[in-house]
C-alpha positions as CSV (number, residue, x, y, z in Angstrom):
1,M,122.5,100.8,101.8
2,P,119.0,101.1,100.3
3,D,117.9,99.0,97.4
4,L,118.6,100.5,94.0
5,W,114.9,101.2,93.1
6,T,114.2,102.9,96.4
7,D,117.4,104.9,96.1
8,L,116.6,106.0,92.6
9,L,113.1,107.2,93.6
10,A,114.5,109.2,96.5
11,C,116.9,110.9,94.0
12,M,114.0,112.1,92.0
13,D,112.5,113.9,95.0
14,L,114.3,117.2,94.8
15,R,114.1,119.8,97.6
16,L,113.6,123.5,96.9
17,R,116.3,125.4,98.6
18,P,114.5,128.3,100.5
19,S,115.8,131.8,100.5
20,A,117.9,132.0,103.6
21,P,121.3,133.2,104.8
22,H,124.2,131.2,103.5
23,T,124.9,128.2,105.8
24,G,128.4,127.4,104.8
25,D,127.7,124.7,102.2
26,D,128.4,125.2,98.5
27,A,124.8,125.8,97.4
28,P,124.2,129.0,95.4
29,E,121.6,131.3,96.9
30,P,118.2,131.8,95.2
31,D,117.7,135.0,93.3
32,P,115.9,137.5,95.6
33,Q,113.6,138.5,92.6
34,A,112.4,134.9,92.4
35,T,113.4,134.5,88.7
36,L,115.9,131.8,89.7
37,S,115.2,128.6,91.7
38,V,117.6,126.3,93.3
39,F,116.8,122.6,93.9
40,E,118.9,120.2,95.9
41,G,119.2,116.6,94.6
42,P,120.4,113.6,96.6
43,N,122.7,111.1,95.0
44,Q,122.5,107.4,94.3
45,Q,124.7,105.3,96.6
46,L,126.8,103.4,94.0
47,E,129.9,101.2,94.7
48,Y,132.2,103.3,92.6
49,H,131.3,106.7,94.2
50,R,130.8,108.5,90.9
51,L,127.5,110.0,89.7
52,F,125.8,108.1,86.9
53,G,124.8,110.4,84.1
54,G,121.3,108.9,84.0
55,Q,120.7,110.3,87.6
56,L,121.5,113.8,86.4
57,L,119.2,113.4,83.4
58,A,116.3,112.4,85.6
59,Q,117.0,115.1,88.1
60,F,117.2,117.8,85.4
61,L,113.7,116.8,84.2
62,R,112.3,116.8,87.7
63,A,113.8,120.3,88.4
64,A,112.2,121.6,85.2
65,V,108.8,120.3,86.1
66,F,109.1,121.6,89.7
67,A,110.1,125.1,88.4
68,C,107.4,125.2,85.7
69,P,104.6,122.9,86.9
70,D,102.0,124.1,84.4
71,K,103.9,122.6,81.5
72,T,105.6,119.3,80.5
73,V,109.1,118.8,79.1
74,K,109.1,118.3,75.3
75,S,112.9,118.3,75.0
76,V,116.1,118.5,77.0
77,H,119.7,118.8,75.9
78,V,122.4,118.1,78.5
79,I,126.1,118.8,78.3
80,F,128.2,116.8,80.8
81,A,131.1,119.1,81.9
82,R,132.9,117.0,84.5
83,E,132.5,113.9,86.6
84,G,130.3,114.2,89.7
85,K,130.9,112.5,93.0
86,S,128.4,110.8,95.3
87,D,129.6,112.4,98.5
88,A,128.0,115.8,98.1
89,P,124.5,116.8,96.9
90,V,123.9,118.4,93.5
91,Y,122.3,121.8,93.3
92,Y,120.2,122.5,90.2
93,V,120.0,126.3,89.4
94,V,117.0,126.9,87.2
95,Q,116.8,130.1,85.2
96,P,113.6,130.7,83.1
97,Q,114.5,132.2,79.7
98,H,111.0,132.5,78.3
99,R,107.5,131.7,79.6
100,G,104.5,131.9,77.4
101,R,101.0,130.4,77.2
102,S,102.2,127.5,75.0
103,F,105.9,127.2,75.5
104,A,108.6,127.8,78.1
105,T,112.4,127.6,77.9
106,L,114.7,127.0,80.9
107,T,118.4,126.8,81.5
108,I,119.5,124.6,84.3
109,V,123.0,124.4,85.8
110,A,124.0,121.4,88.0
111,R,126.6,122.4,90.5
112,Q,128.6,120.4,93.0
113,K,131.2,121.6,95.5
114,G,131.2,124.9,93.7
115,D,131.9,123.4,90.2
116,V,129.6,123.1,87.2
117,I,129.2,119.4,86.4
118,A,126.5,119.6,83.8
119,T,124.2,122.1,82.0
120,A,120.8,121.7,80.4
121,L,118.6,123.5,78.0
122,V,115.0,122.5,78.5
123,S,112.0,123.2,76.3
124,M,108.5,122.9,77.8
125,T,105.0,122.9,76.4
126,A,101.4,123.1,77.5
127,M,99.5,119.9,76.3
128,E,97.3,120.5,73.3
129,E,95.2,118.3,70.9
130,G,96.1,118.0,67.2
131,R,96.4,115.6,64.3
132,E,98.6,112.5,64.8
133,N,100.8,110.5,62.5
134,Q,104.0,108.5,62.8
135,E,106.4,106.8,60.4
136,I,108.4,104.1,62.2
137,A,109.0,100.4,61.9
138,A,106.6,98.0,63.6
139,V,107.2,96.8,67.1
140,P,107.7,93.1,67.6
141,A,106.1,91.2,70.5
142,V,107.6,91.5,74.0
143,P,110.2,88.7,74.4
144,D,109.3,85.8,76.7
145,A,110.4,85.9,80.3
146,D,113.4,83.6,79.5
147,R,114.9,86.5,77.6
148,R,115.2,88.5,80.7
149,V,118.6,90.3,81.1
150,E,120.3,91.9,84.1
151,I,121.6,95.4,83.6
152,G,123.5,96.6,86.7
153,L,122.1,100.1,87.1
154,I,118.5,99.3,86.1
155,P,116.4,98.2,89.1
156,W,113.5,96.9,87.0
157,E,112.6,94.1,84.6
158,T,114.4,94.2,81.2
159,R,114.3,91.8,78.3
160,S,116.2,91.5,75.0
161,L,116.9,89.1,72.2
162,T,120.5,90.5,71.8
163,D,123.4,89.9,74.1
164,L,125.2,93.2,74.4
165,E,128.2,91.5,76.0
166,D,128.7,89.3,72.9
167,K,132.2,90.3,71.5
168,N,131.5,88.9,68.1
169,A,130.8,91.7,65.5
170,G,127.2,92.4,64.8
171,P,124.9,95.2,63.6
172,A,125.0,98.4,65.5
173,E,121.4,97.9,66.8
174,Y,120.0,96.9,70.2
175,D,116.4,96.5,71.3
176,L,115.8,96.6,75.0
177,W,112.4,96.1,76.6
178,M,111.8,97.6,80.0
179,R,109.0,97.8,82.6
180,T,109.3,99.5,86.0
181,P,107.4,98.7,89.1
182,E,104.1,100.6,89.4
183,V,104.9,104.3,89.7
184,G,103.2,107.6,88.9
185,E,103.1,108.7,85.3
186,E,104.9,111.9,86.3
187,L,108.0,110.0,86.9
188,A,108.0,108.1,83.6
189,P,110.1,110.7,81.6
190,G,112.8,110.7,84.3
191,L,113.0,106.9,84.5
192,V,113.2,106.6,80.7
193,A,115.9,109.3,80.6
194,Y,117.8,107.4,83.2
195,A,117.7,104.1,81.2
196,S,118.5,105.9,77.9
197,D,122.0,106.7,79.1
198,L,123.1,103.1,79.6
199,N,123.4,101.3,76.2
200,V,124.2,103.8,73.4
201,I,128.0,103.3,73.6
202,G,127.6,99.5,73.8
203,T,125.4,99.6,70.7
204,V,128.0,101.7,68.8
205,L,130.7,99.1,69.7
206,R,128.7,96.1,68.4
207,P,130.3,96.1,64.9
208,V,133.9,96.1,66.4
209,E,135.1,92.5,66.7
210,G,136.5,91.6,70.2
211,F,134.9,94.5,72.1
212,D,131.8,95.2,74.2
213,H,130.7,97.8,76.7
214,S,132.3,96.1,79.6
215,G,135.8,97.0,78.4
216,N,135.5,100.6,79.6
217,G,138.5,101.5,81.8
218,T,140.6,98.6,80.5
219,E,140.4,98.3,76.7
220,F,139.0,101.8,76.1
221,T,137.8,104.9,77.9
222,S,134.2,106.1,77.4
223,A,132.0,108.7,78.9
224,T,128.8,110.5,77.9
225,T,129.6,114.1,76.8
226,S,126.1,115.2,75.7
227,H,122.6,113.6,75.7
228,T,119.3,114.9,74.2
229,L,115.7,113.6,74.7
230,W,112.5,114.5,73.0
231,F,109.1,113.6,74.5
232,H,106.3,113.2,71.9
233,R,103.4,111.8,73.9
234,P,102.5,110.9,77.5
235,F,103.3,107.4,78.6
236,R,103.8,105.1,81.6
237,S,107.0,103.4,82.6
238,D,105.2,100.6,84.4
239,D,103.8,99.4,81.0
240,W,106.2,97.6,78.6
241,L,108.4,100.0,76.6
242,L,110.9,99.3,73.9
243,L,114.1,101.3,73.8
244,R,115.3,100.8,70.2
245,H,119.0,101.8,69.9
246,S,121.0,102.6,66.8
247,G,124.8,103.2,66.8
248,L,125.5,105.6,63.9
249,V,129.1,106.7,63.9
250,M,132.4,106.2,65.7
251,A,135.2,108.7,64.7
252,H,137.9,111.0,66.1
253,G,137.6,109.6,69.6
254,R,133.9,110.0,69.8
255,A,130.8,107.9,69.3
256,F,127.2,108.9,68.4
257,G,124.0,107.0,68.5
258,R,120.3,107.5,68.9
259,G,117.1,105.7,69.9
260,D,113.4,105.6,70.0
261,V,111.0,104.7,72.9
262,L,107.9,102.9,71.8
263,T,105.0,101.3,73.7
264,A,104.0,97.7,73.2
265,D,101.3,98.7,70.7
266,G,103.9,100.6,68.5
267,T,103.2,104.2,69.7
268,L,106.3,106.4,69.5
269,V,106.5,108.3,72.8
270,A,110.1,109.6,73.0
271,S,113.4,109.7,71.2
272,F,117.0,110.2,72.3
273,A,120.5,110.8,71.0
274,Q,123.9,110.7,72.6
275,E,127.4,111.7,71.9
276,A,130.2,110.1,74.0
277,L,134.0,110.1,74.4
278,L,135.3,106.8,73.1
279,R,139.1,106.4,73.1
280,F,140.7,103.0,72.4
281,R,144.0,102.1,74.2
282,P,147.1,101.3,72.1
């Protein structure tokens, strides 16, 4: 089994499915008028044989850029319809809805074994210059190396001053610093999208005494149902980034939280929001 970092990078290298006679697998055929593109995505090889939502987020972004290479993603909204499995590739069916000089809109459907497992609405833009301003709290210094934390699905360095596995009640906030190995800037949005799917539910749970994110499957059931990201400025993932999480509401079997992504000098480069299923057991 490859190491997690190599495995993740391989997952972001989607393959365009050529127009060819059906070969017996479950991949949809490309549109003969070339308005529709189909990309095949490999899966991470994880121990529990399910697809991690962060993988799908990263691959949606890569499919959008491959289908519309003259623009960059400015926002993506993903609905997770059903659980994916790691034993079959995912096919990303990209349908352009609008293409102009400044903006483009795509819909992307992720299919596996004939089923829709997720859908995405992607908004893209051509880069342009303009005035800049931001209103956001200052960024503290990167924590020292002794504040390094291990997060199972993240194959790069992460640090935090907060223990997300502490079951004592605390504020619904979580700051996570991350820095990937050296990698091309074009992969940064996908890598941040991948990481942004991991800790929103745990942040929402922080005010609940006696619970933390590790209780999924035993004390409660949780799963991401929708996830949205906005990209404000170009950035690199191999420089320090702060993912600042806020858990906002837990109600009616659902949880909602959001976050910002900032560079070490305090520049806001991306934001994200997530809704999740969160059902406590009797």
